[in-house]
C-alpha positions in Angstrom: 110.7 66.3 34.1 111.7 69.5 36.1 113.8 70.5 33.3 110.8 70.3 31.2 108.9 72.2 33.4 111.0 75.2 33.8 111.7 75.2 30.0 107.5 75.1 29.6 107.1 78.0 31.8 110.0 80.0 29.9 108.3 79.1 26.9 104.8 79.7 28.1 106.1 82.9 29.8 107.2 84.2 26.2 103.6 83.4 24.4 101.8 85.0 27.4 104.1 87.7 27.5 103.5 88.6 24.6 100.3 88.1 24.5 99.3 90.2 27.7 101.4 92.9 26.0 99.3 92.8 23.4 96.3 92.9 25.3 97.6 95.6 27.2 98.4 97.7 24.6 94.8 97.5 23.1 93.3 98.3 26.4 95.4 101.8 26.0 94.0 102.8 22.6 90.9 102.0 23.7 91.0 103.7 26.7 91.9 107.1 24.2 88.9 106.1 22.3 86.6 105.5 24.2 84.8 107.5 27.3 84.9 105.6 31.0 81.2 105.3 30.8 81.5 103.0 27.7 84.2 101.5 29.1 81.3 100.3 31.8 78.5 99.5 29.1 81.4 97.0 27.5 82.5 95.8 31.1 78.8 94.7 31.7 78.3 93.1 28.3 81.2 91.0 28.6 80.2 90.0 32.2 76.3 89.1 30.9 78.8 87.0 28.4 80.8 85.4 30.2 77.5 84.3 33.1 76.5 82.5 29.9 79.9 80.5 29.5 79.9 79.3 32.3 76.6 77.1 31.4 78.3 76.6 27.9 81.7 75.2 29.5 80.1 72.6 31.6 83.8 71.6 32.5 85.0 70.4 29.9 88.3 71.6 29.3 89.1 70.6 32.9 87.6 67.1 32.3 89.8 66.6 29.1 92.9 68.0 31.4 92.3 65.3 34.1 92.0 62.3 32.2 93.8 62.7 28.9 97.2 61.8 31.0 95.3 59.1 33.3 96.2 56.4 31.2 94.3 53.9 33.9 91.0 55.8 33.4 91.6 56.6 29.7 94.1 54.4 27.6 96.1 56.1 25.0 94.1 54.7 21.9 91.0 56.4 23.5 92.3 59.6 23.5 90.9 61.2 20.3 87.6 60.0 21.6 87.9 62.0 24.4 89.0 64.7 22.6 86.1 64.4 19.9 83.6 63.7 22.8 84.6 66.7 24.6 84.3 69.0 21.0 80.7 67.8 20.4 79.4 68.3 24.0 81.1 71.9 23.8 79.9 72.5 20.0 76.2 72.0 20.3 76.0 72.8 23.6 77.2 75.8 23.1 75.1 76.9 20.4 71.9 75.5 22.1 72.5 77.2 25.1 73.6 80.8 23.5 70.1 80.5 21.3 67.8 79.6 24.9 69.8 82.3 26.5 68.8 84.9 23.7 65.3 84.0 24.1 65.4 84.1 27.5 66.7 87.7 27.4 64.9 88.8 24.6 61.8 90.1 26.8 63.8 91.8 29.2 65.7 94.2 26.5 63.5 97.1 26.8 64.3 97.0 30.6 68.1 96.6 30.4 68.4 99.3 28.1 66.5 101.4 30.8 68.3 100.6 33.2 72.1 100.0 32.5 72.2 101.8 29.1 73.3 98.1 26.9 71.3 98.1 23.3 70.4 94.7 22.3 72.8 94.5 19.2 75.6 94.6 22.0 74.1 91.5 24.2 73.5 89.8 20.9 77.5 90.0 19.9 78.3 89.5 23.0 76.7 86.3 23.4 77.7 85.2 19.8 81.5 85.6 21.0 80.9 82.8 23.3 80.2 79.8 21.2 84.0 80.4 19.4 85.5 80.9 22.3 84.5 77.8 24.2 85.9 75.8 21.0 89.1 77.6 20.8 89.0 77.4 24.9 89.0 73.0 24.4 91.8 73.0 21.6 94.3 75.4 23.7 93.9 73.2 26.9 94.0 70.2 24.1 97.6 71.6 23.3 98.8 72.4 26.9 97.9 68.2 27.5 100.2 67.9 24.2 103.5 69.1 25.8 103.4 71.3 22.5 104.2 74.8 24.1 105.4 76.8 21.1 102.5 75.0 19.1 99.6 76.4 21.9 101.6 79.9 22.3 101.0 80.4 18.5 98.1 79.4 18.9 96.4 81.5 20.8 98.8 84.5 19.6 97.4 83.9 16.4 93.9 83.8 17.5 94.4 87.0 20.0 96.1 89.1 16.8 92.8 88.3 14.7 90.2 89.4 17.0 92.5 92.3 18.1 93.4 93.4 14.7 90.1 93.4 13.0 88.5 95.0 16.4 91.1 97.5 16.0 90.3 98.2 12.5 86.4 98.4 13.4 87.2 100.7 15.9 89.6 103.1 14.9 88.5 103.6 11.0 85.1 103.0 11.0 84.7 104.4 14.6 82.4 101.4 15.4 84.0 101.7 19.2 82.2 98.7 21.3 80.4 97.2 18.2 84.0 97.4 16.7 85.8 95.7 19.4 82.3 92.4 19.4 82.7 92.8 16.0 86.0 92.2 15.9 86.2 88.9 18.3 83.1 87.1 17.0 85.2 87.5 13.4 88.6 86.4 14.7 87.2 83.7 17.2 85.7 82.1 13.9 88.5 82.4 11.7 90.9 80.7 14.4 88.6 77.7 14.6 90.1 76.0 11.3 93.1 76.5 12.8 92.5 74.8 16.0 91.6 71.8 14.2 94.4 71.8 12.1 96.7 72.1 15.4 94.8 69.3 17.4 94.4 66.9 14.6 95.7 63.7 15.7 93.0 63.7 18.7 90.3 65.0 16.6 87.6 63.2 14.3 83.8 62.4 13.7 84.1 60.3 17.2 81.5 60.2 19.8 81.8 57.8 23.0 78.6 57.6 25.1 80.7 56.1 28.0 82.9 58.8 28.3 80.9 61.7 27.8 79.5 60.3 31.1 82.6 60.4 32.7 83.8 64.0 31.7 80.2 65.6 32.6 80.4 63.8 35.6 83.9 65.1 36.6 83.1 68.8 34.7 79.2 69.3 35.8 80.2 71.2 39.5 82.9 73.1 38.0 79.5 75.0 36.5 78.6 75.5 40.4 82.4 76.8 41.0 82.3 79.0 38.1 79.4 80.8 39.2 80.4 81.5 42.3 83.3 82.8 40.8 81.4 85.0 38.3 79.9 86.4 41.8 83.1 88.4 42.3 84.3 90.2 39.8 81.3 90.3 37.5 78.8 90.6 39.7 80.8 93.4 41.5 80.9 95.6 38.3 76.4 94.8 38.4 76.2 96.2 41.8 78.5 98.8 40.7 76.4 100.0 37.8 73.4 99.7 39.9 74.5 101.9 43.3 76.6 104.1 41.6 76.3 103.9 37.8 78.3 103.1 34.5 81.6 105.6 35.6 82.0 103.9 38.4 82.2 100.4 36.2 84.6 101.9 34.0 87.0 102.8 37.0 86.4 99.0 38.2 87.1 97.8 34.8 90.3 100.1 34.2 91.8 99.1 37.2 91.1 95.0 36.8 92.5 95.4 33.3 95.7 97.4 35.2 95.9 94.7 37.8 95.4 91.9 35.2 99.4 92.6 34.3 100.2 90.3 36.9 98.5 87.3 35.1 101.8 88.0 32.8 103.4 85.0 35.5 100.4 83.9 36.5 99.0 82.5 33.2 102.4 81.2 32.2 102.9 79.1 35.5 99.1 77.9 35.5 99.9 76.3 31.8 102.9 74.7 32.7 102.2 73.8 36.0 98.7 71.5 35.7 100.2 68.8 32.9 103.1 68.9 35.0 102.1 68.0 38.5 99.7 66.1 37.4 102.1 64.1 36.3 104.3 63.9 39.1 101.2 63.0 40.9 101.0 59.6 39.1 105.1 59.1 38.8 107.1 60.9 41.6 106.6 59.5 45.3 108.1 63.1 46.3 105.4 65.2 44.6 104.2 66.3 48.2 107.7 68.1 48.7 107.5 69.5 44.9 104.1 71.0 45.4 105.0 72.3 49.5 108.3 74.2 47.8 106.3 75.4 44.9 104.2 77.4 46.7 106.9 79.2 48.4 108.5 79.6 45.7 105.7 81.3 43.4 104.1 83.1 46.3 107.5 85.3 46.8 107.8 85.9 42.9 103.8 86.8 42.7 104.1 89.2 46.0 108.1 90.8 44.2 106.1 91.4 40.5 103.0 92.4 42.7 104.5 94.4 45.0 107.0 96.2 42.0 103.3 97.2 40.3 101.5 98.6 43.3 104.4 100.9 44.1 104.4 102.2 40.2 100.7 102.4 39.2 100.4 105.4 40.0 103.1 106.4 37.4 101.8 103.9 34.6 98.6 105.1 34.9 99.4 108.9 34.4 101.3 108.3 31.9 99.1 105.9 29.8 95.7 106.7 30.7 94.1 110.2 30.1 93.0 112.4 33.5 89.4 110.6 34.0 90.9 106.9 34.3 93.6 108.3 37.3 90.4 107.5 39.9 91.2 103.7 39.5 95.0 103.9 41.5 93.3 102.8 44.7 91.5 99.8 42.9 94.4 98.7 41.0 96.0 98.5 44.3 93.5 96.1 46.1 92.7 94.5 42.7 96.3 93.5 42.1 96.4 92.2 45.5 93.4 89.9 44.6 95.3 88.4 42.2 98.5 87.0 44.0 95.9 85.4 46.7 94.1 84.4 43.5 97.6 82.9 41.7 97.9 81.2 44.5 95.1 78.5 43.9 97.1 76.8 41.0 98.7 75.3 44.1 96.3 75.5 47.0 93.6 73.7 45.1 95.7 70.4 44.3 94.2 68.1 47.1 91.2 68.7 45.8 92.1 67.7 42.3 93.9 64.7 43.5 91.4 63.2 45.3 88.7 64.2 42.8 86.5 66.0 44.7 85.7 68.5 42.8 82.1 69.5 44.5 84.8 71.0 47.2 85.8 73.4 44.6 82.1 74.2 44.3 81.6 74.9 47.7 85.0 76.9 48.5 84.0 79.3 45.4 80.5 80.0 46.9 81.9 80.6 50.4 84.0 83.3 48.4 81.4 84.5 46.6 78.6 84.9 49.2 81.4 86.5 51.4 81.9 89.2 48.6 78.4 89.7 47.9 77.9 90.8 51.4 81.0 93.3 51.4 80.1 94.2 48.2 76.2 95.8 49.3 78.1 97.2 52.4 81.1 99.2 50.8 80.0 99.4 47.1 77.1 102.2 47.9 79.6 104.6 50.0 83.1 103.6 48.4 82.2 102.8 44.6 85.0 101.0 42.8 87.4 101.0 45.9 84.5 99.2 47.5 83.9 96.5 45.1 87.7 96.2 44.6 88.3 96.1 48.8 85.4 92.9 48.6 87.3 91.3 45.4 90.8 91.2 47.2 89.1 90.0 50.5 86.9 87.0 49.0 90.2 86.3 46.5 91.7 85.5 49.8 88.9 83.3 51.1 89.2 81.4 48.6 92.9 80.4 48.3 92.5 80.4 52.3 89.2 77.6 51.6 91.4 75.8 49.0 93.4 74.9 51.5 91.8 73.8 54.2 90.3 71.1 52.1 93.3 70.1 49.9 95.1 69.7 53.5 92.0 67.6 54.9 91.8 65.3 51.7 95.5 65.0 50.9 98.0 66.9 54.1 101.4 68.8 52.9 103.9 70.2 54.9 104.1 74.0 53.6 106.3 76.5 55.5 103.4 78.6 56.8 105.9 81.3 58.4 107.0 82.0 54.9 103.4 82.5 53.8 102.5 84.6 57.0 105.7 86.7 56.4 104.6 87.2 52.6 101.6 87.9 53.2 102.2 90.5 55.7 104.7 92.0 53.5 102.2 92.2 50.8 99.7 94.2 52.8 102.3 96.5 54.5 103.5 97.4 50.3 100.3 98.2 49.9 99.7 100.1 53.0 102.9 102.6 52.1 101.7 102.9 48.5 98.5 104.6 49.6 100.4 106.6 51.7 103.1 107.8 49.1 100.3 108.5 46.3 99.6 111.7 48.5 102.9 112.9 47.8 104.3 115.1 44.9 106.1 113.4 42.3 109.7 113.2 42.8 113.3 111.9 42.4 112.9 111.1 45.9 109.8 109.4 45.7 110.7 107.1 43.2 114.0 106.5 45.0 111.8 105.7 48.1 109.6 103.2 46.2 112.7 101.3 44.8 114.2 101.3 48.3 111.1 99.4 49.4 111.1 97.0 46.6 114.6 96.5 47.2 113.7 95.6 51.0 111.3 93.3 50.1 113.7 91.2 48.0 116.2 90.9 50.8 113.5 90.1 53.0 112.7 87.2 51.0 116.3 85.9 51.2 116.8 86.7 54.8 113.7 85.2 56.0 115.2 82.2 53.8 112.0 82.5 51.8 114.7 81.5 48.9 117.9 81.1 48.8 120.8 81.6 46.4 121.2 78.0 46.1 117.5 76.9 45.3 117.3 79.5 42.7 120.4 78.0 41.2 118.8 74.4 41.3 115.5 76.0 40.2 117.7 77.1 36.9 119.6 73.7 36.6 115.1 72.1 36.5 115.7 70.7 40.1 112.5 72.0 41.9 113.0 70.0 45.2 
């Protein structure tokens, strides 16, 4: 099983790397077409749509993943009923709630435009995108638990290419800018739905089961509160920035957010493969705790190694790929990269909560993080703009993973190697300080050499401190996690 897990990570890594590279390429194209203020407007539109999508999802994807492989809860013969019931709930509820959101927001469209410069048409397009997005997400998550990584990677890549391809045509050829991006995403999503149906056809039908519906709604509904709390981190930051400092600062924050998402090349691949793997290990392998303990140390080291490389060289990447107006996103990018490191570890730190089915603790932890983020934003954003918002995001992400870990350890104690985790945390903070200092120096071969030397010190430190060893790397390559 471990060997298959390593292979799945590799396959998911290829698919997600292509997907993230494509996303980053499209972002760079848009960075040279849109102004920084237009980036801010686009960010506010998507964050508003993302708020509504929280209520659309009601945890259906989480519920399907949780029960599909648990034959004690859902027999194998009822798996098509599980997926079909979740699809009915997702489809009907998405349409109904999107219409309700339009009716609720309609009386305020004039005020929204006056305060934030958001045209009503763009808001409608952003909300409409939520419907195919939710259905496609359910299809994608179903493919994950089929353990069909190539099909999953192919489906997500095709659906993304359709949206981006149409969007780029509308933006570059018809000069529709934000409207073109949103229309392209909507049309690409609608065209992807039939492909998704075909991809999971063995689990799709016109079936409905009331008892399964109650079960998955009961499990998934707490994720709504967790989703609201998650929205109160990055998306809320954008609205607070728009309120306190204007759309230009929102644009800088969004640029930093997009660059920091380069780290998600790894995080997405790991998360997609890790969930089904560890749930199966929990059900079948008595050594699952040792797997979880070692996985956190290995994973945190890999995250910090890659994040440090990006932190040290993000100045060069920004200056090579974007207009000068975007270079102010450098410092926010550094803090958001650290934030993504903390968020990447939640795939492991929240496991005890998932194992115990105490999903309300995910909501509580997320709300603690959200409240910390809100308070920090109110204190930092008016003075420091996008930099203050990124610092708030970073601290809130650290609070989130620590809260998950605390709750998980109370429910299902695991002997983690805390000395390794403390060492790695100090390492990433030290590298961030070095990058902030080095950005004041002029570009030179000596500067590049210094950055490379600092990064090699991190890799060497991981081996010296025995976070990883050559033997452990060999075992991982051979598919042995423990």
